[in-house]
ROKEMI-998071 format. One record per residue (C-alpha): x, y, z; residue number from 1. Coordinates in Angstrom, 3 decimals, m for minus. Layout:
N
<<X; Y; Z>; NUM> ...
***
This chain:
120
<<0.472; m29.351; m14.127>; 1> <<3.176; m26.931; m15.950>; 2> <<1.624; m23.625; m17.396>; 3> <<4.013; m22.011; m19.215>; 4> <<3.378; m18.366; m20.206>; 5> <<4.143; m16.791; m23.858>; 6> <<6.666; m13.951; m23.350>; 7> <<5.672; m10.940; m25.277>; 8> <<7.346; m12.046; m28.394>; 9> <<5.211; m14.761; m28.269>; 10> <<2.288; m12.820; m28.379>; 11> <<3.863; m10.594; m30.950>; 12> <<4.304; m13.285; m33.035>; 13> <<0.909; m15.356; m32.440>; 14> <<m0.804; m12.105; m33.288>; 15> <<1.287; m11.729; m36.642>; 16> <<0.285; m15.426; m37.947>; 17> <<m3.509; m14.530; m37.448>; 18> <<m5.970; m13.861; m40.267>; 19> <<m6.299; m9.943; m39.991>; 20> <<m10.223; m10.079; m40.494>; 21> <<m12.502; m8.118; m37.726>; 22> <<m14.515; m11.614; m36.427>; 23> <<m11.020; m12.566; m34.902>; 24> <<m11.089; m12.029; m31.110>; 25> <<m8.077; m12.243; m29.434>; 26> <<m8.263; m13.083; m25.376>; 27> <<m6.132; m13.480; m22.376>; 28> <<m5.770; m17.206; m21.470>; 29> <<m3.988; m18.846; m18.435>; 30> <<m1.100; m16.107; m19.017>; 31> <<m1.163; m16.981; m22.995>; 32> <<m3.203; m16.060; m25.721>; 33> <<m6.780; m17.516; m27.123>; 34> <<m8.181; m16.727; m31.121>; 35> <<m11.946; m16.540; m31.047>; 36> <<m14.250; m16.688; m34.259>; 37> <<m18.199; m16.749; m33.583>; 38> <<m17.330; m17.939; m30.109>; 39> <<m14.736; m21.062; m31.008>; 40> <<m11.277; m20.750; m30.672>; 41> <<m9.225; m21.743; m33.785>; 42> <<m5.869; m21.103; m32.576>; 43> <<m4.521; m20.755; m29.125>; 44> <<m1.025; m20.099; m27.728>; 45> <<0.592; m22.117; m24.775>; 46> <<4.411; m20.850; m24.515>; 47> <<6.117; m20.640; m27.724>; 48> <<3.345; m23.491; m29.438>; 49> <<0.951; m22.101; m31.543>; 50> <<m1.656; m24.468; m31.893>; 51> <<m4.777; m24.505; m33.882>; 52> <<m8.029; m26.240; m34.619>; 53> <<m8.410; m28.182; m38.319>; 54> <<m10.667; m30.621; m40.230>; 55> <<m9.653; m33.717; m39.791>; 56> <<m8.298; m33.962; m43.544>; 57> <<m6.384; m30.740; m43.166>; 58> <<m4.593; m32.250; m39.978>; 59> <<m3.706; m35.510; m41.268>; 60> <<m2.338; m33.452; m44.306>; 61> <<0.169; m31.220; m41.364>; 62> <<0.831; m33.927; m39.222>; 63> <<1.781; m36.085; m41.823>; 64> <<3.862; m33.965; m43.731>; 65> <<5.505; m31.307; m40.975>; 66> <<7.208; m31.761; m37.466>; 67> <<3.868; m30.946; m35.880>; 68> <<3.997; m31.081; m31.721>; 69> <<1.187; m31.669; m28.850>; 70> <<m0.575; m28.614; m27.987>; 71> <<m1.209; m27.793; m24.434>; 72> <<0.588; m29.325; m21.022>; 73> <<2.429; m32.649; m21.692>; 74> <<0.006; m34.399; m19.376>; 75> <<m3.074; m33.574; m21.163>; 76> <<m2.954; m31.952; m24.534>; 77> <<m5.885; m30.365; m26.023>; 78> <<m8.137; m32.971; m28.202>; 79> <<m8.344; m32.023; m31.241>; 80> <<m5.410; m29.116; m31.675>; 81> <<m2.059; m29.396; m33.474>; 82> <<1.146; m27.653; m32.674>; 83> <<2.500; m26.211; m35.417>; 84> <<6.090; m26.630; m36.046>; 85> <<8.386; m24.887; m33.337>; 86> <<11.235; m23.844; m35.847>; 87> <<8.250; m21.708; m37.722>; 88> <<8.417; m19.358; m34.860>; 89> <<12.020; m18.407; m35.335>; 90> <<12.441; m15.179; m37.587>; 91> <<13.943; m15.048; m40.848>; 92> <<13.214; m18.589; m41.863>; 93> <<10.460; m17.648; m44.214>; 94> <<8.135; m19.972; m42.380>; 95> <<5.920; m17.029; m40.711>; 96> <<3.863; m17.231; m44.082>; 97> <<3.582; m21.006; m43.437>; 98> <<2.102; m20.394; m40.248>; 99> <<m0.142; m17.952; m41.670>; 100> <<m1.327; m20.415; m44.380>; 101> <<m2.408; m22.978; m42.039>; 102> <<m3.920; m20.503; m39.108>; 103> <<m6.444; m19.168; m41.855>; 104> <<m7.448; m22.692; m42.966>; 105> <<m8.354; m22.927; m39.026>; 106> <<m10.214; m20.019; m39.234>; 107> <<m12.146; m20.806; m42.085>; 108> <<m12.880; m24.347; m40.187>; 109> <<m13.868; m23.354; m36.945>; 110> <<m16.219; m20.087; m38.803>; 111> <<m18.206; m22.905; m40.808>; 112> <<m19.055; m24.523; m37.474>; 113> <<m21.744; m23.369; m35.473>; 114> <<m21.352; m20.474; m33.346>; 115> <<m20.963; m21.344; m29.414>; 116> <<m24.136; m20.464; m27.014>; 117> <<m23.474; m17.917; m24.698>; 118> <<m22.972; m18.782; m21.030>; 119> <<m26.250; m18.178; m18.898>; 120> 
***
């Protein structure tokens, strides 16, 4: 399974679209990053692709109106996560605000879920 690693620029872009809230915890994951709230991941970085976890209704809207991509390895994408359009990663195209808005929706949705139980 191919595991692309995020570049420093990818990581910087990922952090720039995350909500600026104290509850957001960013952790390294297999050379990439994950953003968590209450122990649950709401956004992740896989290479240059940002994936977010949305409610079913929001996911349907995003996937039906934008050029989303699978999130995770091609052989086994992560269920429940939608990859944001890759064009939103480009500098100066004004789509960073769109990525922020969708990432905020992902944060709000996942923050409403029960906290993940700590492993013993």
